[in-house]
N, C-alpha and C positions, 0 to 999 in steps of 0.2 A: 700724177694720176688725175685724169679729168673727173670733174664732179658735175652732176646734173641734179637740180633740186626742183621738184614739183611742189607748188604751194597753192593752197586754196585760199585766195585773198578775200578777206571780208570787205563789206561795204565800208566806205570812208577810211581806207588805208591807202597811203601813197605808195606807188610802185618805185620807191627809192628808199635809201637807208637813213637820210637825214631830212629835217624840215625846220627851218627857222621859225615857223609859225606855231610849232608845238603840236602839229597834227600827228596821228598815228602813222608809222612808217613800217617798212619791212623789218627794221631793227627790233620792233616790238615782238616779232614772231620768229625771226631767223637769226641764230647766233653763229652761223658758219662764216668763217672769214674767207675773203677772196672771191666770193661769187657775186655776180651782177645780173640784173634782170635782162632777159633776152626779149626785148620788146616791152611794151607798156600795157597796163590795164588801167583805165580811168579811175579816179578817186571814188566816183559814185557807181562803179561797176564791181562785180564780184567774180570769183571763180579762178580758173587755172592761170597761173603765172609761172613761167619757167625761169630759173636762174642757173648760171653756169660760170665756171672759171675758164672755159674754152672759147677763145675769140672766134674761131671758125664756126663753132656751133652757134654762138651768139648771133653771128651774121646770118647763118642759115635760117634761124628761127625768125629773126626780126626784119631782114631786108626784103622789100616787096618783090624783087626780081626772082626770088625763089618760089613764089606763089604757094606758100604753105597754107593748107586748109585750116581755118579756125572756125569752130562751131559754137554758136551762141544760143542760149535760151532767152527769149525776150518776152517779158510780160508787158502786154500793150493795152492801151486804153481803147475800148471798143471790142467788137466781136470779129476776130480774124476769120476770114473765109478763104477757101482755096484760090479764089481769084486774086486775093492779095498776094499769096505766094507766087502765083504765075507772074504778077506784075514785078515782084522782087527778082524773080529769075530772069525775066526779060530785061529788066534794068530800069533804073530811074535816073533822072538828071539831077545832079547835085550842083552846088555852086562851083565845086572844083572838078566837075566832069561826070561822065556816065559811071554808074556803079550798079553791079548786078550780083545776085547771090548765086553760088554754085548749086545749092539745093535749099529747099524751104519746105516745111511741113507744119501742120497744126499739131500741137502736143498738149499734154497735161503732165508736167514733170512730177515724178514720184520721189518721195524721200528728200525733198528740197528743204534745207534748213530755213527757219524763219529769219527774215531780215530785221536787223535792229538799227535804227527804228524801222517799224513796218512802213510799207508804202501807204500813201494817203488813199483812203477809200471813199468813193462817192456813191451814195445810194442810187442815184439816177443814171450812173454811167457804169456799164459792165466792163470787165476786162477779160483777156484771154492770153494764151501763150502760143508762140511760134518758135520753131527751131530753124535757124538759118546758118549756112556756111558761106564764108567769103574767103578769097585768097589774097586780099589786100589787107590794109590796116590803116586806112586814113583816119584822121582825127574824128572821133565820135561817129564813125561811118555807119554802124548798124542803127544807131539812134536816128540819124538823119535819113537813112533809107526807110525805116518804118514810118517815120513822120511823113515822108513823101507819098506814101500810099494811104495816108489818113489814119494811121495807127501809132500815136505817140508812145514811145517806150517809157514804162513806169519803173521797170526793174530789168537789169541786164546781167546775165551770168554767162561767163565763157566756160563751156563744158569740155572743150577738147581743142588741142593743138596737134595737128597731124594725127597720129594714132594714140597720142597720150591724152588721158582724160582725168576728170576729178572723181571718177568712180572710186569708192572706198577711201576717199580722202576727206576727212571732216573739215568743217569751216575753221580756218586758222591753222590747220595742220600742214605739215610738209613731209615729203619723203626724199631721202638723199640716195643717189646712186653714184657709185664710183667704179673706176676700172672697167672690167668686162661688162658689168651690169650697165654702166653708163654707155659704153659702146653699143650694146644691144639696143638701148633706147634711142641712140643717135640714128641707128638704122630704121627704127620705127618712125622717127620723125621724117626721115627721107621718104618713106612710103606714103606720107601724108601730103606730098606735093601734088598739085593738080596738073 
């Protein structure tokens, strides 16, 4: 019976179950045997990470050819404006090629947990939030994209993968779906392709 786990990954937790350096890993939060991350979420990023024991689903979620929409909330240094979102949607040139957002908007996230430790705050530099969606997943792509338009990312939270979100999922919490419930979620993931 297939399993799908939705996990709200905290800051400074590795997207793997072991670490020789003694850093926090998925094993500190998830005790389910036989599931593996479907894709990665950087050590210094937070939010939705999916795990499964189904190889086909793992490929669907993580392989770039499937163009699965991933939505992020980025707290950036500086005041984001609509023209920044237009630039991100048009696309920016990164060292590994052109990258563009599927969508982008200015936001003010509500009910977001405090980060531990908190981001550094500078009295002379403002910050703001944007929500952007991409269909790729290159290494540190969102951070590199926001930096390319003059808005370095201070905090990054993945809010959604396909139709699945961190809504009603507390920090460090997970939800497990099996059987028919997992199959229903598989279909929701398929709906999230671009």
